[in-house]
C-alpha positions in Angstrom: 0.8 -17.8 -0.8 -0.6 -16.7 2.9 -2.5 -18.7 4.9 -6.6 -18.3 4.2 -6.2 -16.3 0.7 -8.3 -17.1 -1.9 -7.3 -17.7 -4.9 -7.7 -16.8 -8.6 -7.3 -18.5 -11.6 -4.8 -15.5 -12.8 -2.6 -16.5 -9.0 -2.3 -20.0 -10.4 -1.9 -19.6 -13.5 1.2 -17.1 -12.0 2.2 -19.8 -8.8 2.1 -22.6 -12.0 5.0 -20.2 -14.1 7.4 -18.8 -11.4 7.9 -22.3 -9.9 8.4 -23.3 -13.2 11.2 -20.7 -14.2 12.4 -21.7 -10.4 13.5 -25.5 -11.6 17.1 -26.4 -12.3 17.6 -26.9 -16.5 14.1 -24.7 -17.2 14.3 -22.5 -20.8 10.6 -21.1 -20.1 7.4 -21.8 -20.9 6.2 -23.9 -23.7 3.0 -22.2 -24.2 0.8 -19.7 -22.1 -0.4 -21.0 -19.1 -4.5 -22.1 -19.0 -5.9 -22.0 -15.6 -9.8 -21.7 -16.4 -12.5 -22.4 -13.7 -16.1 -22.9 -14.1 -17.1 -21.9 -17.5 -13.7 -21.0 -18.4 -12.8 -24.3 -18.3 -14.4 -24.9 -21.0 -12.9 -22.7 -23.6 -9.9 -23.9 -25.9 -6.8 -22.3 -24.8 -8.1 -19.7 -22.0 -5.3 -17.6 -20.9 -6.8 -15.6 -17.5 -6.5 -12.4 -17.2 -6.4 -9.5 -15.1 -10.2 -8.9 -16.3 -11.2 -12.6 -17.2 -10.2 -14.1 -14.0 -12.2 -15.7 -12.2 -12.1 -16.5 -8.4 -11.8 -20.3 -7.6 -14.4 -21.6 -5.6 -15.4 -25.9 -4.7 -18.6 -25.7 -7.1 -16.8 -26.6 -9.9 -14.0 -27.8 -12.3 -10.1 -26.2 -12.3 -8.7 -27.2 -16.3 -4.6 -26.7 -15.4 -2.7 -26.5 -18.5 1.3 -25.9 -18.4 4.2 -27.0 -20.5 8.1 -26.1 -20.4 11.2 -26.7 -22.3 13.9 -28.1 -20.4 17.8 -28.7 -20.7 18.5 -32.0 -21.6 21.7 -34.5 -20.0 23.2 -33.6 -23.2 22.5 -29.7 -23.6 19.2 -30.6 -25.8 16.3 -29.2 -25.0 13.3 -31.1 -24.4 9.8 -30.6 -24.0 7.2 -31.7 -20.8 3.8 -31.0 -21.5 1.6 -31.9 -18.2 -1.8 -31.4 -18.4 -4.0 -32.3 -15.0 -7.5 -31.6 -13.9 -7.7 -31.0 -10.1 -11.1 -31.3 -9.4 -12.5 -29.3 -6.6 -13.4 -30.8 -3.2 -14.5 -29.9 0.3 -12.5 -31.7 3.0 -14.9 -31.8 6.5 -13.2 -29.8 9.3 -12.4 -32.6 12.1 
């Protein structure tokens, strides 16, 4: 994304999905990426859509849950789930 562009929940989910698909040995998503900000962060299994996606600000919390499937060394598939709680903080200009 270009510098200074504001992110929406849908931007975050789309970027995470694209990054995951570019990784070596990726077989795809194991479930739809959850990227919920503010009140949407409290909704179980929330997925942003064009009509529900909120702008990400610094006044609340972004919950991000993404999972993928990957080929292992022996050509088996193993599943990795990465769950992160990302807190938005304001960093004062110096």
